[in-house]
C-alpha positions as a Markdown table, in Angstrom:
| # | Residue | x | y | z |
|---|---|---|---|---|
| 1 | Met | 6.4 | -36.3 | -28.2 |
| 2 | Gly | 6.7 | -35.7 | -24.1 |
| 3 | Leu | 6.2 | -32.9 | -22.2 |
| 4 | Asp | 9.9 | -32.4 | -21.7 |
| 5 | Ser | 10.4 | -31.9 | -25.4 |
| 6 | Ile | 12.1 | -28.5 | -26.3 |
| 7 | Trp | 10.2 | -28.3 | -29.2 |
| 8 | His | 6.8 | -29.3 | -27.5 |
| 9 | Trp | 7.5 | -25.8 | -25.5 |
| 10 | Ala | 8.7 | -23.6 | -28.5 |
| 11 | Ile | 5.4 | -24.5 | -30.3 |
| 12 | Leu | 3.5 | -23.6 | -27.2 |
| 13 | Leu | 5.0 | -20.6 | -26.4 |
| 14 | Val | 4.4 | -19.4 | -30.4 |
| 15 | Ile | 1.1 | -20.2 | -29.7 |
| 16 | Ile | 0.7 | -18.2 | -26.8 |
| 17 | Leu | 2.1 | -15.4 | -28.2 |
| 18 | Leu | 0.1 | -15.4 | -31.4 |
| 19 | Val | -3.1 | -15.5 | -29.0 |
| 20 | Phe | -2.7 | -13.2 | -26.5 |
| 21 | Gly | 0.2 | -11.2 | -28.1 |
| 22 | Thr | 3.1 | -9.1 | -26.5 |
| 23 | Gly | 1.5 | -6.2 | -24.8 |
| 24 | Lys | -1.3 | -8.7 | -22.7 |
| 25 | Leu | 1.8 | -11.0 | -21.4 |
| 26 | Thr | 3.1 | -8.1 | -20.2 |
| 27 | Arg | 0.4 | -6.6 | -18.3 |
| 28 | Val | -0.2 | -9.9 | -17.0 |
| 29 | Gly | 3.5 | -9.7 | -15.5 |
| 30 | Ser | 2.9 | -6.2 | -13.9 |
| 31 | Asp | 0.1 | -7.4 | -12.8 |
| 32 | Leu | 1.0 | -10.8 | -11.3 |
| 33 | Gly | 3.7 | -8.5 | -9.4 |
| 34 | Asn | 1.1 | -6.2 | -8.2 |
| 35 | Ala | -0.9 | -8.9 | -6.7 |
| 36 | Val | 2.1 | -10.4 | -5.0 |
| 37 | Arg | 2.9 | -7.3 | -3.3 |
| 38 | Gly | -0.8 | -6.5 | -2.0 |
| 39 | Phe | -0.8 | -10.3 | -0.8 |
| 40 | Lys | 2.8 | -9.2 | 1.4 |
| 41 | Lys | 1.2 | -6.3 | 2.1 |
| 42 | Ala | -2.0 | -7.5 | 3.5 |
| 43 | Met | -0.3 | -10.4 | 5.7 |
| 44 | Gln | 1.4 | -7.4 | 7.0 |
| 45 | Gly | -1.3 | -5.2 | 7.2 |
| 46 | Asp | -2.8 | -5.9 | 10.7 |
| 47 | Glu | 0.4 | -5.4 | 12.3 |
| 48 | Asp | 0.9 | -2.1 | 10.4 |
| 49 | Glu | -2.6 | -1.1 | 11.4 |
| 50 | Glu | -2.6 | -1.6 | 14.7 |
| 51 | Lys | 0.7 | 0.5 | 15.2 |
| 52 | Arg | -0.8 | 3.1 | 13.0 |
| 53 | Lys | -4.1 | 3.3 | 15.5 |
| 54 | Ala | -2.1 | 3.5 | 18.4 |
| 55 | Gln | 0.3 | 6.1 | 17.1 |
| 56 | Glu | -3.0 | 8.3 | 16.2 |
| 57 | Lys | -4.6 | 8.0 | 19.3 |
| 58 | Glu | -1.2 | 8.9 | 21.1 |
| 59 | Lys | -1.4 | 12.0 | 18.6 |
| 60 | Leu | -4.5 | 12.9 | 19.4 |
| 61 | Gln | -4.1 | 13.1 | 23.2 |
| 62 | Ala | -0.9 | 14.8 | 22.9 |
| 63 | Asp | -2.3 | 17.4 | 20.8 |
| 64 | Pro | -4.1 | 20.2 | 22.7 |
| 65 | Pro | -7.8 | 20.8 | 20.9 |
| 66 | Leu | -7.6 | 23.9 | 18.8 |
| 67 | Gly | -9.8 | 26.6 | 20.0 |
| 68 | Thr | -10.9 | 30.3 | 18.8 |
| 69 | Gly | -8.7 | 33.0 | 18.3 |
| 70 | Ser | -10.2 | 34.8 | 21.8 |
| 71 | Ser | -9.5 | 31.4 | 24.1 |
| 72 | Thr | -5.8 | 31.2 | 23.1 |
| 73 | Ser | -5.3 | 35.2 | 23.6 |
| 74 | Gln | -6.7 | 34.5 | 27.0 |
| 75 | Gln | -4.4 | 32.0 | 27.7 |
| 76 | Arg | -1.5 | 34.4 | 26.6 |
| 77 | Asp | -2.6 | 37.1 | 29.0 |
| 78 | Ser | -2.8 | 34.6 | 31.5 |
| 79 | Ser | 0.9 | 33.6 | 31.2 |
| 80 | Glu | 2.1 | 36.9 | 30.7 |
| 81 | Ser | 0.5 | 38.0 | 33.6 |
| 82 | Lys | 2.4 | 35.6 | 35.7 |
């Protein structure tokens, strides 16, 4: 009985189903899919993280600092007087 026999694989499949059950096997499939997605994300993560940091830095430079209400009214007053 060689490894390429259909009966060998059928018996092996039945034994695996009996030992692990269908519930565990479906979870193994979804876990494997999540692991592959995580691996792909990690491979592309370095580039994405650099882009995200650059965007955050630009945003921080572009946004004026938030002040108290009195400082905004002073700015408003000075622009109205011009």
